[in-house]
N, C-alpha and C positions, 0 to 999 in steps of 0.2 A: 361645242364645249364641254368638258365632261365634269359631272355634278355628282359623281357616286360617292365618294367619300363624304362630302357635304350634306348630302341626303342621308347617310346612314348616322352622321353627328346630330342631324337635326331630328330624326327618328328616337333618338336614344333621348336628346333634349326634352322632347314632349312629355317623355314619361316621367321628368324628375323637376320640369321647371315648369312653371304657368305660360302657357303658348310657347314654350321652347326658347324663350328668351328672356335676359335680366332687363330690358328696357324694350317697352311696345313698340317703337317703329324700326324696331330690328327684324321685326318678323316678317316685313313685305307683304302685310296685310293691305296696306294700300296699292300695292302694285301687283298683286297675285304671284304665286309660286313659292319657293321655299328660300331661305336664305343661306349664303354662302357661308360657310365657315373659314377665317382667317388663320393663318398660320406663320406669316412673317409680314414685315413691312420695312422697307428701306427706302429713303428719299421721297419720291413721288409715287411709289408703286407698293401694292398689296399682292400677296402671293397666297390663293386658298389653299383647302386642303387637298384638292385635286390637281395642283400644281398651274392652275391659270393665275396669268397676272395681268393686273388692272393698272391703270393710271386712277388715283384716288383723288376724287373732288371730295370725299367726306371729311376726312382729315381727323378722325373721332369727334367730329360734330363741332370742330372748331379749333381744339389745342394746339396742333401740330403745324403752327405756322413756319416753323423752320424746315420740316419734314418730317419723316420718318427716322428714327434711330440716327440722329445727328449725332456726327462723332464727339464733338465737344460735350453735349449731354451724356451720352453714353458713358465718356470716361470719366465723367463726375460722379455718375450713378453708381460705377463700378468702386469707385474707391470710397463711396459713401456708405455703400452695403455692407462692407467689410468692416466698418465701424458698428454695424448695429442696424436694427430697423426701425426701432421705436423705442423712447424712452421714458415717455411720462412725466419730462421735465423739461424745463427750459433749454433752449438752446441756442447758440450764437446766429444760426441760421435764419431762425426766425426773426431776430431783431435786422438782420441784414436785408431780409425779404420786405420787412415793414418800410426800412429806409427807403428801399428801391423804389417800391411803390408810392412811398410819399413824394420821392424826387420825380416822379413822372406825373403824378396827380396831384396837382398843388392842392384841390379841394378836400383833400385826406390827410387831415394831422394826426389821427392816430389811426390803427387798424386791428383789426380782429381776426385772425386766421378759422377757418372752417374746413369741412371736410366734404363741401360740396356748394353747389350755385344754390341750391334748395335751402341748406343750413344758412345760407348768407341772406338770402331775402327773406326768410321766415324771422330770423334774429333782426334785420332790419326794421321791419314792421312792428315786432314788438316793441324796441326800443321807440320808435315814431311814437306809438301810442302812449308808452311810459313817458316820453319827455313832454308831449302836450297834453296830456291828461283825457284825450279824445279817443273814439273807438272806430270810426269809420277810415276806409282806406279807398283811394280812387285806382282803379286799374284800366286799362283799355283791351278792347275785343279784340281778340287774335293773338294778344300778347301772352306769353308764358312766363312764369317766374317760379317755376317748379312746382313739387307737388304738395307743399304747404296747403292746410286748408283752407284758410284766408284766401289763398290766391288760384285755386284751383276751381275758376268760376270763368265762364267763356273763356278758355285759355287757348293759346295756338299748341304747337310741337305736336308731339302724340297723340294729343286731346283731339286738336283739329284734324291729324291724320285718319285717326279712326272714326272720326265724326260723332264723336261721343258728345253731349251737352255738358252738364255738370255731373260730377264723378259720386256716383253712390256712397255714403258713409260722411259726405261735408254735410252737417247739419246745417237746415234753412236759416237758423238764427244764426249761425257764424256767417252763412254766405250773404244775408241780409246787410252785414256791415262791409260788404265790398261793393261799392258803387263803379258799374261797368259803361263806359262810353266808347264811342269810335274814335279810334287813333286819328290823328290829324282833324279833328272837329272841335275847332277852338270855340265854337258857339256853345256846344255840348258841355264843354269844360267850363266855361264862365258861368252857364246855368245850374250846374251842378255845385259850384261855389254859391252863387246866390241862394240855391235851396237849402245847403247842408253846410256852408262854409265853417258853421261854429263848432260842427263834430267831426270834421275831417283831420284826421291826425297826418295823414300824408298822401303824396302821390306817387305811386310807383310804375314806371315806363321804362321800356327798353328805347334809348333814344334814336337807335337805328333797328328798326324791328329784323330780328332774324328767325322767329320761331312761327311765324304765318308766309313764310319765304321771306326774301328781303325786302323789306318796304322802307322807305325813306321818309323824315318827318319835311312836310312841307315848309318852306321860309317863315321863319315866326312864330311855330308852331311851339316850340321848345322854350323860346323866349316867353311864349304867353304862358306856360306852365311855370315857369320860374317866377314870372310876376304874379301871378294869382296867388302862389302859394305864401309867398312873402307877405302880400297883403293880407291874406287870412290867417297868419300864424300856422301854416301846416309845414311839414318837412318834403321837401322833394328828392324821391330816392331813383338816383339813374340804376336799372339793373345794366351793368357794363359785363356781365357773364361771358357775353359773346363779343360785345365790341371792344372791350378792355385789351389794349396792345394788339387788337386786330385791324380798326381802321386807321389807325396811326398809332405813335407811340405815346399819346398824351391820350388816347380813347377818343369817343366820341365827344366828351364833354370837352376836350383842348380843339377837337375840329370844329364845334358848333360855338365855341366859346362860352359855353353854361357852366355855372359853378353849380353844382347839387348839394344839399345838405349831408346826403350820406350816398355811397356807393357801394356796390355789391360787384363783385370781380368772381373769378371762376377761370376755367380752362387754359388758357395761354399760361397763367401764372404758376401752374403747376406742371408744366411741360410735358403734360400726357398721364401724369399722376393724379389720383383724385386729390383736388383742392376747393376749397372758396373762402371768399374774403368779405368783409364789410367795414367800411370805414367812414370817416367824416370830419366834422368841426370837434375841435377836444371838447367842448363844452357839453356836446351831445355824447362822445364816445366816454366820456367819465361817469356818465350814468351806467355803465356796466359793471359788473361785479369783477374782482373785488373793490373795485374803486367806488362803484354806485350800488345801487338796489337791486337791477334789472340782470336777472339771471341768465346766463349763457354757458354753456361748457362743450367740451368735447374732447373723449379720451386720445383719440389720433390727431387733432386738430394742430397744425405745425408739424406733422409728421416729417422727421428729417430727410427721411427719400425725396419727399416731394419739395420740400424746401430747396434744396440741392439742384433739382431738376428745372423747378421753376425760377431761381437765380441764375443757373447757368442761361436759359431762354433770355430771360429778362435782360442779361448783361450784352448778350449777342444784338439783342434788338437795340439796345443802347447805344453800342459802338457801332451799329452798322445801319442805324436808323435814316443816315441822310442819302443810301444808296438802296435799302432793301426796301422800304414803304412805297418809292417811285416805282421799282423795278415790279413789285406785287401787283399795284395799280394797273401798270402798261400791260402786262400779260392777260391780267382780269378785263379789260377793257377790250381788250383784240379778242379776248375769247368772245364775250357778250355782243359785240358790235360782229363778230363773224357768225355766230348763232342767229341773229336777228338778219343779216344778209341772207342767209342760206335758207332761212324760213321764208322769207319775202320769194326768193327764187322758187320753193316749192308749192307756194300758196297757203301755208301754215299761218294763221293768225296768233303771233307771240307777244308778250311783252318781256324784255329781259331787263329786270332791277339790279343795278350793280354799284357797289360803292367799295373801294378801295379793293379788298381779296375777298370779297362776296359777291355773290351772283344767284338770282333765281331766274327759271325759266317759266313763266306762265302762259298757258294754253289760251290766250284772250285776247279779243282786239281792246280791252278796254284799258285805260291807265290804271295801274293797280296802288292805290294809296291807303287803303284799310281793308279791314276783312271781307266788307261785303265785294269788293271789286278782287281781292284775293281768292275768295270763294269761287268767283265767275270762271276759274281755270278750268279747263277740259280734262277732267280726270282722267278719263277712259285713254284720251289721246296720250296724256303724261304716261300711264301704265304700258302702253308700247313702245313709246320714245325711251323708256327707261329700260326696258330689255332688249331693245336695239341696239342699247350703247352698250350693256353688260356683253351681249354677245359678241360686241367688237372691241374688249377690254377696256371700257370705260366705268368706272365704279361712281354713281353719281346716287345723290342721297335718293333713297326708296320713299320719297313721299313728294308729293307736289307743293308740300308746304312748309319745305326746310331749306336752309341755306347752302349753295355749294361753295368750298372755299379753296382759294389756291394757294398754294407754300411756297416757300424761297425754294424749295427744292424742284417746282417745275420750273421747266424752259421752254423757249420756244419750240423744241421739236415735240415736247408732250402737247403743247397748246394745237401746232398744227396736225399732229395724229387725231387728237381730239375733235378737231374742226373737220375732219376727214370722216370720223365715225358718226358725228352729227348730221354731215350732209347725207350719208345713206339714211340713217336713222329717219330723218325728217322726209325723204321720201317714200319711206314705208308707213309713216302715219299720216301723211297726206289725203 
């Protein structure tokens, strides 16, 4: 496989961009080697600068649930861009987006658009503190909620990938207001509320973790979080930046029957363009300026291009949800079970966690339910697995702690080709 053009672009990139990338996990530090540079994408496939073609399981880290360059989304964007790219004034598409989100997620009565998931979670935390008059936030080890200071403590995603502790620049006195406990540990959550209950403004959680790999909540865990926050007067914040419209049309909250006080969204609701949002109960959201005293703003929030791309995507998902989501789950289950079968044949210990169209291959013989068990994955074996797949035309997330995504553009043929590549890759790493 040729890599000359990608290598040249990377040489140019490192001279002008820190690490040569604009988001750390893209740099291939967890897997070794140099990143490939993508020049186009369509359906389930990527093409790099050297003309190599790959079946894509990164999906822009989650947004591309319909696949790349979906014709309806492209047509809507072509029409939108002719009308101008940004106005700095309200548009009808923002209103329609808010209505679409509220229809799908009944816990959201009002919603505010942002430019990224980080902005959404940062703003939700500020709002929770303002509404409750409290300082402390509870988060879970290995969960990533963006790079805002209060949340960049024992986080997942690129932080876990690079093996970083807490980021320099995060003030200790600020980090001290963030209480970190293990995911899926009801006892630790109860004890935390017993000790700090009067000071806890909110609990922020990925209801299905996507940032230390795909990790599912144990039965009753999310219900316990809802019960404890209600009992102690704290807000429950669901970070559904990944799971929103991914694990189902009604998100993880619909799947598990939990009604959070605030929800953070991103990725899919922008149809592949930069976006974020947070919303919740009306009495909480009315505290935001200009209606209330809690300030939050963004020059490009509700950008018309992102709204049009996201609206088109959400409307397709709503229209086709009775067939689209079951098909995604079928393909993902087939892929996950196929990987597990091939690994067993090769004598390679794996755990394949999956839900809906999300999956992660952990090279461990342990059940993966939290950060400690996720971290038991054999990172060296994953590196070899990743490159063996890449050489066979499969673009898997370049980190053992990220989630792979199946899109509506994947079909039985792509799954079969992937399993064939997996079969040979596992033989290499056995």
